[in-house]
C-alpha positions in Angstrom: 20.2 -75.0 -35.4 23.0 -74.8 -38.0 24.1 -71.3 -38.9 26.6 -70.1 -41.4 27.7 -66.7 -40.1 29.7 -63.9 -41.7 33.3 -63.4 -40.8 33.9 -63.4 -37.1 37.0 -61.2 -37.3 36.7 -57.8 -35.7 35.7 -56.1 -32.5 32.5 -58.0 -31.8 32.2 -61.5 -33.4 28.9 -63.0 -34.3 28.0 -66.1 -32.2 27.7 -69.2 -34.3 25.0 -70.9 -32.3 22.3 -70.4 -29.6 23.5 -68.5 -26.5 21.4 -68.9 -23.3 22.7 -65.6 -22.2 21.6 -64.0 -25.5 18.1 -65.5 -25.2 17.7 -64.2 -21.7 19.0 -60.8 -22.7 16.4 -60.6 -25.5 13.5 -61.6 -23.3 14.5 -59.2 -20.6 14.8 -56.4 -23.2 11.3 -57.1 -24.5 9.8 -56.9 -21.0 11.5 -53.6 -20.3 10.5 -52.1 -23.7 6.9 -52.8 -22.8 7.4 -50.8 -19.6 9.0 -48.0 -21.6 6.0 -47.9 -23.9 3.8 -47.2 -20.8 6.1 -44.7 -19.3 6.3 -42.7 -22.5 2.5 -42.1 -22.4 2.8 -41.1 -18.7 5.2 -38.2 -19.6 2.5 -35.9 -21.0 2.7 -32.9 -21.5 6.2 -33.5 -22.8 6.0 -33.9 -26.6 7.7 -36.7 -28.6 10.8 -34.6 -29.5 11.3 -33.6 -25.8 10.9 -37.2 -24.7 13.4 -38.4 -27.3 15.9 -35.7 -26.3 15.5 -36.4 -22.5 15.9 -40.1 -23.3 19.2 -39.6 -25.2 20.6 -37.5 -22.3 19.5 -40.1 -19.8 20.8 -43.0 -21.9 24.2 -41.5 -22.1 24.4 -41.0 -18.4 23.0 -44.5 -17.5 25.2 -46.3 -20.0 28.3 -44.4 -18.8 27.5 -45.6 -15.3 26.9 -49.2 -16.4 30.0 -49.2 -18.5 32.0 -48.0 -15.5 30.4 -50.7 -13.2 30.9 -53.5 -15.7 34.3 -52.2 -17.0 33.1 -52.0 -20.6 35.1 -48.9 -21.6 37.6 -51.1 -23.5 34.8 -51.7 -26.0 34.3 -47.9 -26.5 38.0 -47.4 -26.9 38.1 -50.2 -29.4 35.4 -48.5 -31.5 37.1 -45.1 -31.3 40.4 -46.7 -32.3 38.8 -48.2 -35.4 37.2 -44.9 -36.3 40.6 -43.2 -36.0 42.2 -45.8 -38.2 39.3 -45.9 -40.7 37.7 -42.5 -40.9 35.1 -43.8 -43.4 33.5 -45.7 -40.5 32.6 -42.3 -39.0 30.0 -41.9 -41.7 28.7 -45.4 -40.9 28.3 -44.4 -37.2 26.5 -41.2 -38.2 24.1 -43.1 -40.4 23.4 -45.7 -37.7 22.9 -43.0 -35.2 20.3 -41.3 -37.4 18.4 -44.5 -38.0 18.4 -45.3 -34.3 17.3 -41.8 -33.4 14.2 -42.2 -35.7 13.3 -45.4 -33.9 13.8 -43.8 -30.5 11.6 -40.9 -31.5 8.9 -43.2 -32.9 8.8 -45.3 -29.7 8.0 -42.2 -27.6 5.6 -40.7 -30.1 3.3 -43.6 -30.8 1.8 -44.2 -27.3 1.1 -40.5 -26.9 -0.5 -40.3 -30.4 -2.7 -43.3 -30.0 -0.7 -45.2 -32.6 0.7 -47.9 -30.3 -1.0 -50.8 -32.2 0.5 -49.6 -35.5 4.0 -49.7 -34.0 3.3 -53.0 -32.4 2.3 -54.4 -35.9 5.6 -53.1 -37.2 7.4 -55.1 -34.5 5.3 -58.1 -35.5 6.7 -57.8 -39.1 10.2 -57.1 -37.9 11.2 -60.7 -36.9 10.1 -62.0 -40.3 12.2 -59.3 -42.0 15.1 -60.2 -39.8 14.8 -63.9 -40.6 14.6 -63.3 -44.3 17.6 -61.0 -44.1 19.5 -63.6 -42.0 18.8 -66.3 -44.6 19.6 -64.4 -47.7 22.3 -62.0 -46.5 24.1 -64.2 -43.9 23.1 -67.6 -45.3 21.7 -68.8 -42.0 19.9 -72.1 -42.2 16.9 -72.9 -40.1 15.9 -76.3 -38.8 12.5 -77.7 -39.7 11.1 -76.7 -36.3 12.3 -73.1 -36.8 10.8 -73.1 -40.3 7.5 -74.2 -38.7 7.8 -71.3 -36.2 8.5 -68.8 -39.0 5.6 -70.1 -41.1 3.2 -70.0 -38.1 4.2 -66.5 -37.3 3.8 -65.5 -40.9 0.1 -66.6 -40.7 -0.4 -64.2 -37.8 1.4 -61.4 -39.5 -0.7 -61.9 -42.7 -3.8 -61.8 -40.6 -2.6 -58.6 -38.9 -2.1 -57.0 -42.3 -5.5 -58.1 -43.5 -7.3 -56.9 -40.3 -5.5 -53.6 -40.4 -6.5 -53.0 -44.0 -2.9 -52.1 -45.0 0.3 -51.0 -43.5 0.6 -47.5 -41.9 3.9 -45.6 -42.1 4.8 -46.2 -38.5 4.5 -50.0 -39.2 6.7 -49.8 -42.2 9.2 -47.6 -40.5 9.8 -50.2 -37.8 9.6 -53.3 -40.0 12.0 -52.0 -42.6 14.2 -49.6 -40.6 15.4 -51.8 -37.9 16.6 -54.7 -40.2 18.5 -52.2 -42.2 20.1 -50.7 -39.1 21.2 -54.0 -37.7 22.5 -55.2 -41.1 24.7 -52.0 -41.5 26.0 -52.4 -37.9 26.9 -56.0 -38.3 28.5 -55.7 -41.8 30.7 -52.9 -40.4 31.4 -54.9 -37.3 30.2 -52.1 -35.1 27.5 -54.0 -33.3 28.7 -54.0 -29.7 27.7 -52.1 -26.6 30.6 -49.7 -27.2 29.3 -48.8 -30.7 25.8 -48.1 -29.1 27.3 -45.5 -26.7 29.2 -43.9 -29.6 25.9 -43.6 -31.6 24.2 -42.0 -28.6 27.0 -39.6 -28.2 26.5 -38.6 -31.8 22.9 -37.8 -31.0 23.7 -35.8 -27.9 24.4 -32.4 -29.4 21.0 -32.4 -31.2 19.2 -33.6 -28.1 20.8 -30.8 -25.9 20.1 -28.2 -28.6 16.4 -29.4 -28.8 15.9 -29.3 -25.0 17.3 -25.8 -24.9 15.3 -24.6 -27.9 12.0 -26.1 -26.5 12.6 -24.8 -23.0 12.2 -28.4 -21.8 12.7 -27.5 -18.1 9.4 -25.6 -18.0 7.1 -28.6 -17.9 9.2 -30.1 -15.1 9.1 -26.9 -13.1 5.3 -26.7 -13.6 4.8 -30.4 -12.7 7.7 -31.7 -10.5 6.0 -35.1 -10.3 7.2 -35.7 -13.9 10.8 -35.9 -12.7 10.7 -39.4 -11.2 8.9 -41.0 -14.2 11.4 -39.3 -16.4 14.4 -40.7 -14.4 12.8 -44.1 -14.4 12.2 -43.8 -18.2 15.9 -43.1 -18.7 17.2 -45.9 -16.4 14.9 -48.6 -17.9 15.7 -47.4 -21.4 19.4 -47.8 -20.7 19.1 -51.3 -19.3 16.7 -52.4 -22.1 19.0 -51.2 -24.8 22.1 -52.8 -23.3 20.2 -56.2 -23.1 18.8 -55.7 -26.6 22.1 -55.0 -28.3 23.8 -57.7 -26.3 21.3 -60.2 -27.7 21.8 -58.8 -31.2 25.6 -59.5 -30.8 25.3 -63.0 -29.2 22.5 -64.5 -31.3 22.3 -65.6 -34.9 20.4 -63.0 -37.0 17.4 -65.3 -37.6 17.0 -66.4 -34.0 17.4 -62.8 -32.7 14.6 -61.8 -35.0 12.3 -64.6 -33.9 12.8 -63.8 -30.2 11.7 -60.3 -31.0 8.1 -61.6 -31.3 7.8 -61.3 -27.5 8.1 -57.5 -27.7 5.1 -56.7 -29.9 2.9 -59.0 -27.9 3.9 -57.1 -24.8 3.4 -53.8 -26.6 -0.1 -54.8 -27.6 -0.9 -55.7 -24.0 0.3 -52.3 -22.8 -1.5 -50.4 -25.5 -4.8 -52.2 -24.8 -4.7 -52.5 -21.0 -2.9 -49.4 -19.9 -3.2 -46.9 -22.8 -6.8 -47.6 -23.7 -6.4 -48.5 -27.4 -9.1 -50.9 -28.8 -8.4 -54.5 -29.6 -11.2 -56.4 -31.3 -12.0 -60.2 -30.8 -10.9 -60.7 -34.5 -7.4 -59.8 -33.4 -7.2 -63.2 -31.7 -6.6 -64.6 -35.2 -3.4 -62.5 -35.3 -1.9 -63.2 -31.9 -2.9 -66.9 -31.6 -0.4 -67.9 -34.3 2.2 -65.6 -32.8 1.9 -67.3 -29.4 2.2 -70.7 -31.1 5.3 -69.5 -33.0 6.9 -68.5 -29.7 6.1 -72.0 -28.3 7.7 -73.6 -31.3 10.7 -71.3 -31.0 11.2 -72.2 -27.3 11.0 -75.9 -28.2 13.6 -75.4 -31.0 15.9 -73.6 -28.6 15.6 -76.3 -26.0 16.4 -79.0 -28.4 19.4 -77.1 -29.8 20.9 -76.6 -26.3 20.3 -80.3 -25.5 22.0 -81.3 -28.7 25.0 -79.0 -27.9 25.2 -80.6 -24.5 25.3 -84.1 -26.0 28.2 -83.0 -28.2 26.1 -82.7 -31.4 26.4 -79.6 -33.5 23.6 -77.1 -32.6 
């Protein structure tokens, strides 16, 4: 795969080729996001705002521990230094924090509201939006095999839109919101793990205020059994986000988007098998092409790594 990337100067440069570590990080994040989808539904009677607020608190704690264990605080200091030298970037961080907060809330709300399949459809559209953005904004070029993967996936997405009879607002919020979020992060060169923690810290005052206002301790006192699922929810969320943003930093924009196809497939499986949402036989027309697209992507990645090992440009 040949990629023309934006400027690599700055705190967290964009990788020019396929990173095995980035691919593994993306796959691991997708698996953990599927688990989070199930855990969110198991946190009833907490509402979506309470789940979001507890998640932010837990994420800050978990990420702080991970940063200490992996000695990543230099990344946070680098972000804070840039914000001090360029105050205009504070506004970028606040905008990014707000966009991420909306996605975090939606991910906790959808499984409780029975809208999991709509959100999964949004994640089906997301990789195509990422690929288009990567090609037009960052001038990334795709090999014929990757073009075939995108085209095959597009057939599945088109079928999904047809079967669904239109796009619901949760679908559009995911499909359009996340590409914008990642584009702003990358263009400002604030796309590392340190920037993620800074964004979460920006959400923390609102989360703490919301928990106080909603008396969020009451459900936990009434049902102590909720404590451990809530702790697990926070730990898994922290690890998943670290892996996800690591993949976003290490992989070309288009490849990062294509690998994201694994997540909606897992979300659909969770929604149908664990959350009781209905999936009709017609939906095989949607997910068949998606699985084939993943197979083509895996083959393209393998060939690119083999080419790099032979000394050819990936």
